[in-house]
C-alpha positions in Angstrom: -32.2 -140.2 -43.6 -29.9 -141.2 -46.4 -32.7 -142.7 -48.5 -34.5 -139.4 -48.6 -31.4 -137.3 -49.3 -30.1 -139.4 -52.2 -33.1 -138.9 -54.5 -33.2 -135.2 -53.6 -29.5 -134.9 -54.5 -30.1 -136.8 -57.8 -33.1 -134.6 -58.6 -31.0 -131.5 -57.9 -28.2 -132.7 -60.2 -30.7 -133.5 -63.0 -32.1 -130.0 -62.7 -28.7 -128.6 -63.5 -28.5 -130.4 -66.8 -29.4 -128.5 -70.0 -32.7 -129.5 -71.5 -31.0 -130.2 -74.8 -28.3 -132.5 -73.3 -29.3 -135.5 -75.4 -31.0 -134.0 -78.4 -29.8 -135.0 -81.9 -28.0 -131.8 -82.8 -26.0 -131.8 -79.5 -25.0 -135.5 -79.9 -24.0 -134.9 -83.5 -21.9 -131.9 -82.6 -20.0 -133.9 -80.0 -19.7 -136.9 -82.3 -18.2 -134.7 -85.0 -15.4 -133.7 -82.7 -14.7 -137.4 -81.9 -14.8 -138.2 -85.6 -12.2 -135.6 -86.4 -10.0 -137.0 -83.7 -10.3 -140.5 -85.1 -9.5 -139.1 -88.6 -6.3 -137.4 -87.2 -5.2 -140.7 -85.5 -5.9 -142.7 -88.6 -3.8 -140.2 -90.6 -0.9 -140.7 -88.2 -1.1 -144.4 -88.8 -0.7 -143.8 -92.5 1.9 -141.1 -92.4 4.3 -142.1 -89.6 6.8 -144.9 -89.4 6.2 -146.6 -86.0 9.8 -147.8 -85.8 11.3 -144.3 -86.1 8.6 -142.1 -84.6 8.6 -141.6 -80.9 5.2 -141.7 -79.0 5.8 -138.0 -78.2 6.0 -136.9 -81.8 3.1 -139.2 -82.8 1.0 -137.4 -80.2 2.1 -134.0 -81.6 1.3 -135.2 -85.2 -2.2 -136.3 -84.1 -2.7 -133.0 -82.2 -1.7 -130.8 -85.2 -3.8 -132.9 -87.6 -6.8 -132.6 -85.3 -6.0 -128.9 -84.9 -6.0 -128.4 -88.7 -9.2 -130.3 -89.3 -11.0 -128.4 -86.5 -9.9 -125.1 -88.0 -10.8 -126.0 -91.6 -14.0 -128.0 -91.0 -15.6 -126.4 -88.0 -14.2 -122.9 -87.7 -14.1 -122.6 -91.4 -17.9 -123.2 -91.5 -18.3 -120.5 -88.8 -16.5 -118.0 -90.9 -18.7 -119.0 -93.9 -21.8 -118.1 -92.0 -20.3 -114.8 -90.7 -19.7 -113.7 -94.3 -22.4 -115.4 -96.3 -25.4 -116.3 -94.1 -27.6 -113.4 -93.2 -31.3 -112.6 -92.5 -33.3 -109.4 -92.2 -32.8 -108.0 -88.8 -36.5 -108.0 -87.9 -37.0 -111.7 -88.8 -35.1 -113.0 -85.7 -36.5 -113.1 -82.2 -35.3 -109.8 -80.6 -34.7 -111.7 -77.3 -32.4 -114.2 -78.9 -30.6 -112.3 -81.7 -26.9 -111.3 -81.5 -26.9 -107.9 -83.2 -24.2 -107.3 -85.8 -21.6 -104.6 -85.2 -22.7 -101.3 -86.8 -22.1 -101.3 -90.6 -20.8 -104.8 -90.7 -20.0 -105.6 -94.3 -21.7 -102.3 -95.2 -25.1 -103.4 -93.9 -27.2 -102.1 -91.0 -30.4 -103.9 -91.8 -29.3 -107.5 -91.5 -27.8 -110.0 -89.0 -25.2 -112.5 -90.0 -23.8 -115.7 -88.6 -25.2 -119.1 -87.8 -28.3 -117.5 -86.2 -29.3 -116.4 -89.7 -29.8 -120.0 -90.7 -30.6 -121.9 -87.5 -31.6 -119.1 -85.1 -35.1 -118.5 -83.5 -37.3 -116.6 -86.0 -40.3 -114.6 -85.2 -43.4 -116.6 -85.9 -45.4 -115.6 -88.9 -42.6 -113.6 -90.6 -42.5 -114.3 -94.3 -39.1 -114.9 -96.0 -37.0 -116.5 -93.3 -33.2 -116.7 -93.6 -32.9 -115.1 -97.0 -29.3 -116.2 -97.6 -29.9 -119.7 -96.5 -31.9 -120.3 -99.6 -29.2 -119.2 -101.9 -27.1 -122.3 -101.7 -29.3 -124.2 -104.2 -30.9 -126.8 -102.0 -30.2 -130.5 -101.7 -27.0 -131.8 -100.2 -25.2 -128.4 -100.0 -28.1 -126.8 -98.2 -28.1 -129.7 -95.6 -24.4 -129.0 -95.0 -24.9 -125.3 -94.6 -27.9 -125.8 -92.2 -26.1 -128.6 -90.4 -23.0 -126.6 -89.6 -25.2 -123.7 -88.5 -27.1 -125.9 -86.1 -23.8 -127.3 -84.7 -22.5 -123.8 -83.9 -25.9 -122.8 -82.4 -25.3 -125.6 -79.9 -22.0 -124.0 -78.8 -23.6 -120.6 -78.9 -25.9 -121.7 -76.0 -22.7 -121.4 -73.8 -21.2 -118.4 -75.7 -23.7 -116.3 -77.5 -21.1 -114.6 -79.6 -20.8 -117.6 -81.8 -24.4 -117.3 -82.9 -23.7 -114.0 -84.7 -20.7 -111.7 -85.5 -18.3 -110.6 -82.8 -15.4 -108.6 -84.4 -12.8 -109.9 -82.1 -13.8 -113.5 -82.7 -14.1 -113.2 -86.4 -10.7 -111.4 -86.7 -9.1 -114.2 -84.7 -10.8 -116.9 -86.7 -9.6 -115.5 -90.0 -6.0 -115.9 -88.8 -6.8 -119.3 -87.3 -8.4 -120.8 -90.4 -6.2 -119.1 -93.1 -2.8 -119.1 -91.3 -2.7 -121.5 -88.4 -4.6 -124.3 -90.2 -2.1 -124.5 -93.1 0.8 -124.2 -90.6 -0.6 -127.2 -88.6 -0.5 -129.2 -91.9 3.1 -128.1 -92.4 3.9 -129.4 -88.9 2.4 -132.8 -89.8 4.4 -132.9 -93.0 7.7 -132.0 -91.2 7.1 -134.6 -88.4 6.5 -137.3 -91.1 9.7 -136.2 -92.9 11.7 -135.9 -89.7 12.5 -132.3 -90.4 13.9 -130.5 -87.3 12.4 -127.2 -88.6 9.1 -128.5 -87.1 10.1 -127.4 -83.6 10.2 -123.8 -84.6 6.9 -123.9 -86.5 5.2 -125.7 -83.5 6.3 -123.0 -81.1 4.9 -120.3 -83.5 1.5 -122.1 -83.7 1.3 -122.9 -80.0 2.0 -119.2 -79.1 -0.7 -118.1 -81.5 -3.2 -120.6 -80.0 -2.6 -119.4 -76.5 -2.7 -115.8 -77.4 -5.9 -116.4 -79.4 -7.5 -118.0 -76.4 -6.7 -115.0 -74.3 -8.0 -112.6 -76.9 -11.2 -114.6 -77.3 -12.2 -114.4 -73.6 -10.4 -111.4 -72.1 -12.7 -108.9 -73.9 -15.7 -110.8 -72.6 -14.4 -111.0 -69.0 -13.9 -107.2 -69.1 -17.6 -106.6 -69.7 -18.8 -109.1 -67.1 -19.1 -112.2 -69.3 -22.5 -111.0 -70.5 -22.6 -113.4 -73.4 -21.5 -116.5 -71.5 -23.9 -118.9 -69.9 -22.4 -120.8 -67.0 -25.7 -121.9 -65.5 -25.0 -125.6 -65.8 -22.0 -127.9 -65.7 -22.2 -128.8 -69.4 -21.9 -125.3 -70.7 -19.3 -124.2 -68.1 -17.0 -127.3 -67.9 -17.5 -129.0 -71.2 -18.1 -126.3 -73.8 -16.2 -123.4 -72.2 -13.6 -124.9 -69.9 -12.7 -128.2 -71.6 -12.9 -127.4 -75.3 -11.1 -124.1 -74.9 -8.7 -125.4 -72.3 -7.4 -127.9 -74.7 -6.0 -125.1 -76.8 -4.1 -123.8 -73.8 -2.8 -126.9 -72.1 -1.7 -128.8 -75.2 0.0 -125.8 -76.8 1.9 -125.2 -73.6 3.1 -128.8 -73.8 4.0 -128.3 -77.4 6.2 -125.3 -76.4 7.8 -127.4 -73.7 8.7 -130.2 -76.1 9.8 -128.1 -79.0 11.9 -125.7 -76.8 13.6 -128.6 -75.2 14.6 -129.9 -78.6 15.9 -126.5 -79.6 17.8 -126.1 -76.4 19.4 -129.5 -76.8 20.6 -128.5 -80.2 22.2 -125.4 -78.8 23.9 -127.4 -76.1 25.4 -129.7 -78.8 26.6 -126.6 -80.7 28.1 -125.0 -77.6 29.9 -128.2 -76.8 31.3 -128.4 -80.3 32.4 -124.8 -80.1 34.2 -125.4 -76.8 35.8 -128.5 -78.1 37.1 -126.6 -81.1 38.5 -123.8 -79.0 40.3 -126.3 -76.8 42.3 -127.7 -79.7 
């Protein structure tokens, strides 16, 4: 009985896997995240003194370096496509396209975002992604197309990242232009042993948690119409794990930084009491 059930269970599990699980673009997109983590770790080895830096603050340095690189490299590329990559609205498959908000950037005849470069186009349409050809070809074109394809992988789990969602774009502008530089500031302060770092870390962590809520709450309120949770990879890896990192670790950051600040207040209070007792 077990011998007939096992293959059936295996077949059932395999059927839940996305058909693109092991395609080149998906593997490159996951490898790019690992590469950014390795770069953050390597930076910590260069910037921190192992004799005077605790393992806790080394971890926080790596996290904020990783955070900054993700914001600049990946989310920055997403914003680039939202503002500079576009295609005529009729060129994309109407079943796949994520329509722009009305009058986005003053246009009603185009669609923007990564879909304009790497989306599914209607067969036989002449012209293709008009703005994708404006980058001059060669190496730069490969980067533009490559980043679009990476985001289209994630867009299979959350369709909003294929095009332009005003809530997402607004949050990403703050993330890339404000939180990214602040994360670099944190790394600098950890390396320089500046106690100011605890205040800045709390500011970033609060923004990250709030940003996560504002990314998904609007979608939940409309029934998660743009989310695909049909298989474990989309649900648990793309949506739960990758987004959960920016909730769990910021919560830990707040715990560590607030503990340091409270300890400083205790020392000050003890000094005040000792002064009053004289």
